[in-house]
C-alpha positions as CSV (number, residue, x, y, z in Angstrom):
1,M,7.9,7.2,-12.7
2,T,4.3,8.2,-13.0
3,T,3.2,4.7,-12.2
4,V,5.2,4.6,-9.0
5,I,3.9,8.0,-7.9
6,L,0.2,7.0,-8.6
7,L,0.8,3.7,-6.7
8,T,2.2,5.6,-3.8
9,I,-0.7,7.9,-3.6
10,S,-3.1,5.0,-4.1
11,N,-1.4,3.1,-1.2
12,I,-1.6,6.1,1.1
13,F,-5.4,6.1,0.6
14,M,-5.6,2.3,0.8
15,T,-3.7,2.1,4.1
16,T,-5.9,4.8,5.5
17,A,-9.1,3.0,4.4
18,W,-7.9,-0.3,5.8
19,Y,-6.3,0.8,9.1
20,G,-7.4,4.5,9.8
21,H,-10.5,3.4,11.5
22,L,-8.5,1.6,14.2
23,K,-8.4,4.8,16.2
24,F,-12.1,5.1,16.1
25,R,-13.2,1.8,17.7
26,D,-16.1,3.5,19.4
27,K,-17.8,4.2,16.1
28,P,-20.3,1.8,14.7
29,L,-18.9,-0.7,12.3
30,W,-21.3,0.2,9.5
31,I,-20.1,3.8,9.7
32,V,-16.4,2.9,9.4
33,I,-17.3,0.5,6.5
34,L,-18.9,3.3,4.6
35,V,-16.2,5.8,5.3
36,S,-13.6,3.2,4.3
37,W,-15.4,2.5,1.0
38,G,-15.4,6.2,0.3
39,I,-11.6,6.4,0.9
40,A,-11.1,3.2,-1.2
41,F,-12.9,4.8,-4.1
42,I,-10.3,7.5,-4.1
43,E,-7.6,4.9,-3.9
44,Y,-9.0,3.2,-7.0
45,C,-9.0,6.4,-8.9
46,F,-5.2,6.3,-8.5
47,M,-4.6,2.6,-8.6
48,V,-6.4,1.8,-11.8
49,P,-4.6,4.5,-13.9
50,A,-1.3,3.5,-12.4
51,N,-1.8,-0.1,-13.4
52,R,-3.2,0.7,-16.9
53,W,-0.5,3.2,-17.8
54,G,2.3,1.1,-16.1
55,Y,1.3,-2.1,-18.0
56,G,3.7,-2.5,-20.9
57,Q,6.5,-0.6,-19.1
58,F,6.1,-3.4,-16.5
59,N,4.4,-6.7,-16.6
60,G,1.7,-7.8,-14.2
61,A,4.0,-9.5,-11.8
62,Q,6.3,-6.5,-11.7
63,L,3.4,-4.1,-11.1
64,K,2.1,-6.2,-8.2
65,T,5.7,-6.4,-6.8
66,I,6.1,-2.6,-7.0
67,Q,2.7,-2.1,-5.3
68,E,3.6,-4.6,-2.5
69,V,6.9,-2.8,-1.7
70,I,5.2,0.6,-1.7
71,T,2.5,-0.9,0.6
72,I,5.1,-2.0,3.1
73,V,6.9,1.4,3.1
74,V,3.6,3.3,3.4
75,F,2.3,1.0,6.1
76,C,5.5,1.3,8.2
77,A,5.2,5.0,8.1
78,F,1.5,4.9,8.9
79,S,1.8,2.5,11.8
80,V,4.6,4.6,13.4
81,L,3.2,8.1,12.7
82,Y,-0.6,7.5,12.9
83,L,-1.2,4.4,15.0
84,K,1.9,5.3,17.2
85,E,3.1,1.7,17.1
86,E,6.7,0.7,17.4
87,L,8.5,-0.7,14.3
88,K,10.2,-3.7,15.8
89,W,13.4,-5.2,14.4
90,N,11.7,-8.5,13.5
91,Y,9.1,-6.5,11.5
92,I,11.9,-4.8,9.6
93,V,13.7,-8.1,8.8
94,G,10.4,-9.7,7.6
95,F,9.7,-6.7,5.4
96,L,13.3,-6.8,4.1
97,F,12.7,-10.4,2.9
98,I,9.6,-9.3,1.1
99,I,11.5,-6.5,-0.5
100,A,14.2,-8.9,-1.5
101,A,11.6,-10.6,-3.7
102,V,12.0,-7.6,-6.0
103,F,15.3,-9.0,-7.1
104,F,13.8,-12.3,-8.3
105,V,10.9,-10.6,-10.0
106,F,12.9,-8.0,-11.9
107,K,16.0,-10.1,-12.6
108,K,16.3,-11.1,-16.3
109,W,16.9,-14.8,-16.2
């Protein structure tokens, strides 16, 4: 559970670093790059421990799959709440297909 919590926190910072600047298109690119790097540093402070502590409980493919699902969930919330974008039905269907990959990664074959 610690791994999932740390990955979630990490993804909140990652999404903010990658997409938060889109509301500040009037700012010079070099400034938003520096700010994004600063935010990404905080993201790494959560991501690296999450992966280190989670490895063993999960394998690498499982860690990446968990991270991707969390990224989709965080991005959906971010795009609706922060960017004020509509979450269209086709986006949801596409995201559900990605989330369906969890079955194949975690299934014991």
